[in-house]
DRENMINU-461722 format. One record per residue (C-alpha): residue in one letter; x, y, z. Coordinates in steps of 0.05 Angstrom, whole numbers, plus 5000, padded with zeros to 4 digits. Example, Ala and Ser with C-alpha at 12.3 -4.5 7.8 and 13.67 -1.06 7.14 Angstrom:
BEGIN
A524649105156
S527349795143
//
This chain:
BEGIN
M823916074894
K826115544844
N833515374845
L836715654781
R843815644755
V846316124702
L853016104667
S856016794654
I861616814602
Q865617464601
D872017774627
V874317934698
S876618644708
C879918604776
Y878719344791
G872619694764
Q865219514764
C863819134700
S863218444669
L863617874719
T864518314780
V857718594763
A854317964738
L856117544799
P853117984854
I846918194814
L845017494793
S846517224863
S842217774895
V835917494861
G837516784884
I840916524822
E847116084828
T852216394782
V857315964746
I862916354712
L867416244652
P872516814650
T874916974580
A880617434604
I883417754666
L884818504666
S888018904721
T882719444710
H877319564659
T879419914595
A876020594604
G880021134638
F886020704656
K892620664620
G897620094620
F892619574645
T894718854642
F890918354599
R891417594602
D887517214550
L884616574578
K882016274513
G887315724518
D884415494585
L877115494565
P876614834525
A879414424583
I874514754632
V868614594585
A871013884575
H871313784650
W864214044658
K861713564605
K865212984639
E862113164706
G855213254676
I854713984699
Q848714354673
V846015064675
D839215364662
A841715914616
V848016184584
Y849216934589
T854917244550
G858117934556
Y865018184537
L868517604504
G874617914472
H876617414418
E873417064359
D875416384389
D871216534450
V865116584405
K866315874381
I866815624452
V860315974471
L856815654412
D859414964433
I856915064505
A850115344485
S848614754440
S851414224487
P848013844544
I851214354592
N845914864573
K838614694588
G835715374572
P836316024533
L842516354505
I842417094525
V847517514487
D850018214505
P854618374446
A858918844489
F863619094435
G862019824425
D858320464443
N857321174419
G858420964347
V865320644356
L868119964374
Y871519864441
G879119824439
G881719154416
F875618984373
D875318994297
L870418824242
A872718104242
Y870418044314
V863718354295
A863017844239
S864217274288
M859117574335
R853817494281
D854616744289
L852816824362
V846917284346
A844216754299
K843316284359
A841116804410
D834516704445
I835117414472
L839717944444
L841418574485
P844919064438
N845619804443
L844820224379
T852220214363
E852619454367
A846219374327
C848819814271
F855519454268
L852118774268
L847918994209
D853719364174
I849720014169
P851720724188
Y850920894262
V844921334277
A844821654347
K837421824343
P833821364295
D826821504273
E821220994274
K822720744204
Q830120654221
I828420294286
D823819814249
G829319674199
I834419524254
L829619064291
R827718684227
G835118634208
L837218344276
S831317864273
A833517644203
L840417494232
G837016974276
A835817304344
K829017084371
T827717664418
I831418334413
V832018834470
L834819454436
K837619964485
G838620714478
I831920874444
G828621524467
A821621734445
K822322454470
E827722954485
G830822814553
E828722084551
T831921424534
G829520724538
L828820074501
V824619724450
I823218974451
Y821618584388
D820117844381
G819217824306
K811918024312
E810518524367
K814419154384
L814119424455
Y817220064483
Y819320294551
S822021004561
H825021334622
R828921954642
R835722044608
I841422204656
D846522634619
Q852822324646
D856521704622
F858721164671
H862720544655
G859419874665
T852120094661
G850919624603
D853319044646
V848819274703
F842819284656
A844418614624
S845618254690
S839318534723
F835318364660
V837917644660
G836417574734
A829317834728
Y827917444664
M830516794691
R826216894753
G820016884709
L818817604686
T817117734613
P822318084570
L818518744577
E817818674652
A825118484659
G827219054613
K823319564654
L826219314719
A833319294692
A832819994662
D830020284727
F835319924768
T840920194723
C838120904730
E837920834805
A845120594806
I847221204764
L843621684810
N846721344870
T853521494840
K852522174807
G856022724844
D861222274876
E867622524842
S871721984875
H867621434841
T869121504766
Y870220774747
G863120484751
V856520554787
K855020414860
F849719874849
E851419454911
P847219844962
L841219744917
L841518984910
F836618844967
D831619304933
L832718944867
E831118274898
S824818564930
K822518864864
V823318194829
R819117854882
L813718384878
A813518344802
L812617594805
K806717684853
A803318224811
//
């Protein structure tokens, strides 16, 4: 396979399966060299833990980027997740438009779910995220993030007309291709819809009625890996959705594992599925 290098910009949660501790192994498993730019270091992720430590690294990022530019370091794509601060958005925009980046900007907004913002985020951060959306080649929002970005009321189960409005609105913000998550056509299903400004494509699958932390990062990372390997957005979306479901099922019932999903045993299978999809 072609040598590829992807820069992932998001936080490091030292304990818990999310952000960079998810992106690194998933991207690596499909043969992609993963460059990282940590926006913050947390002792644990923020769901289900109290008193976690948080060190903001935004003061370190400009010097890192300047060194990369001096060394002529380049990547084939930039993939963003949890950033944490408005200043981080400005740094991402600088990197994405600089000679460092030779390919697409793939943005997972990663600031909310279930109709509310994650702790530590506010509407000012959402406003800054719109600047990033405007430059995104691929945008990977859930319904909550899409509604906040468009400044419209959150709808848990939008109808077709509402979905069309959300997709057109995100496209008007500037995103070239939108992969909207959390869309279910039938009861007991969820899935995604992909929109490139012209065509709308759906993929639905079984809904697993149990929430797990970090599944958005698992989806985004496996999507990026599959897409960068040459799959279409729809093919990558299907593969990522199925892989995320498998990771949830691999974890469900294990009461000792409440902080993420056990995706690691499935990585060999992910790599095999990407290869098979490329041959199809």
